[in-house]
C-alpha positions as CSV (number, residue, x, y, z in Angstrom):
1,X,145.0,43.4,188.5
2,X,141.4,42.2,187.8
3,X,140.8,38.5,187.8
4,X,139.5,36.6,184.9
5,X,136.2,36.1,186.8
6,X,136.0,39.9,187.6
7,X,136.2,40.6,183.9
8,X,133.4,38.1,183.2
9,X,131.3,39.6,185.9
10,X,131.7,43.1,184.4
11,X,130.9,41.8,180.9
12,X,134.4,42.4,179.5
13,X,134.8,38.7,178.6
14,X,131.8,36.9,177.1
15,X,130.2,34.1,179.0
16,X,127.1,32.0,179.1
17,X,125.7,33.8,182.1
18,X,122.8,32.1,183.9
19,X,122.4,34.4,186.9
20,X,123.6,37.7,188.3
21,X,122.5,39.9,191.2
22,X,124.3,42.4,193.4
23,X,126.3,39.6,195.2
24,X,127.0,36.8,192.8
25,X,127.2,35.8,189.2
26,X,126.8,32.3,187.7
27,X,127.9,31.2,184.3
28,X,128.8,27.9,182.4
29,X,132.3,26.6,182.7
30,X,134.2,26.8,179.4
31,X,135.7,23.4,180.1
32,X,132.8,21.4,181.5
33,X,133.6,18.2,183.4
34,X,129.9,17.0,183.3
35,X,126.8,17.8,181.2
36,X,126.1,20.6,183.8
37,X,129.1,22.5,185.0
38,X,128.3,26.0,186.3
39,X,130.6,28.4,188.2
40,X,129.0,30.5,190.9
41,X,131.3,33.5,191.8
42,X,131.1,36.4,194.3
43,X,131.0,39.7,192.5
44,X,133.5,40.9,195.2
45,X,137.0,39.5,194.6
46,X,137.8,37.2,197.5
47,X,140.9,35.3,196.5
48,X,140.3,32.1,198.5
49,X,138.1,30.8,201.2
50,X,140.9,31.7,203.7
51,X,140.2,35.4,203.0
52,X,136.5,35.2,203.9
53,X,135.3,37.4,206.8
54,X,132.1,37.5,208.7
55,X,131.1,40.4,206.4
56,X,131.0,37.8,203.6
57,X,128.4,35.5,205.1
58,X,125.6,36.9,202.9
59,X,127.7,36.2,199.8
60,X,128.4,32.6,200.8
61,X,124.8,32.0,201.7
62,X,123.7,33.5,198.3
63,X,126.1,31.2,196.5
64,X,124.4,28.2,198.1
65,X,120.9,29.5,197.3
66,X,121.9,30.2,193.7
67,X,123.3,26.7,193.4
68,X,120.0,25.3,194.6
69,X,118.0,27.4,192.1
70,X,120.3,26.5,189.2
71,X,120.3,22.8,190.0
72,X,116.5,22.9,189.8
73,X,116.5,24.9,186.6
74,X,119.0,22.5,185.0
75,X,116.8,19.5,186.0
76,X,119.5,17.9,188.2
77,X,118.2,18.7,191.7
78,X,116.4,15.3,192.1
79,X,119.0,13.1,190.6
80,X,121.9,14.8,192.5
81,X,124.8,17.1,191.9
82,X,128.1,18.2,193.5
83,X,129.2,21.5,194.9
84,X,133.0,22.1,195.0
85,X,135.0,25.0,196.3
86,X,138.8,24.5,195.8
87,X,141.2,26.5,198.0
88,X,144.8,27.2,197.1
89,X,147.2,25.1,195.0
90,X,147.0,21.8,196.8
91,X,143.2,22.1,196.8
92,X,143.2,22.5,193.0
93,X,142.3,26.2,192.8
94,X,143.5,27.7,189.5
95,X,141.7,31.1,189.5
96,X,142.3,33.1,192.7
97,X,138.8,34.5,192.9
98,X,136.8,32.2,195.1
99,X,134.1,30.3,193.2
100,X,131.9,27.3,193.5
101,X,131.5,24.6,190.9
102,X,128.0,23.2,190.4
103,X,128.4,19.8,188.6
104,X,125.9,17.2,187.6
105,X,123.9,15.6,184.9
106,X,125.4,12.2,185.2
107,X,126.6,9.9,188.0
108,X,129.7,11.5,189.4
109,X,131.1,8.6,191.5
110,X,133.0,8.9,194.7
111,X,135.2,11.9,195.5
112,X,138.8,11.1,196.6
113,X,138.0,8.2,198.9
114,X,136.1,4.9,198.7
115,X,132.5,4.6,199.8
116,X,133.7,2.7,202.9
117,X,135.1,5.9,204.5
118,X,132.6,7.5,206.9
119,X,132.7,11.1,208.0
């Protein structure tokens, strides 16, 4: 059964697409958590990070390069942004088609821990 993201990649579901090539597609999140909230998704369905193989290294590298490019285009590269990949239920993953969130455009604050935690 195709994932929601696979349908978006194929153009079956409308999206505010910002980038697409042979490996990845990027589009705006429909429920943004910040002024900039973009999803960067492999065109190949990889359910979670746990299913990545060495054959997928080019895809994961492309996701990072697209994030860098889009952060610059969105004007948030200098002020800062966050990249998030959730994995499985406890990690907060809701759509089981691996994806990266590019979030920025305002101060995002600490993650799950205080600033005194190092490492």
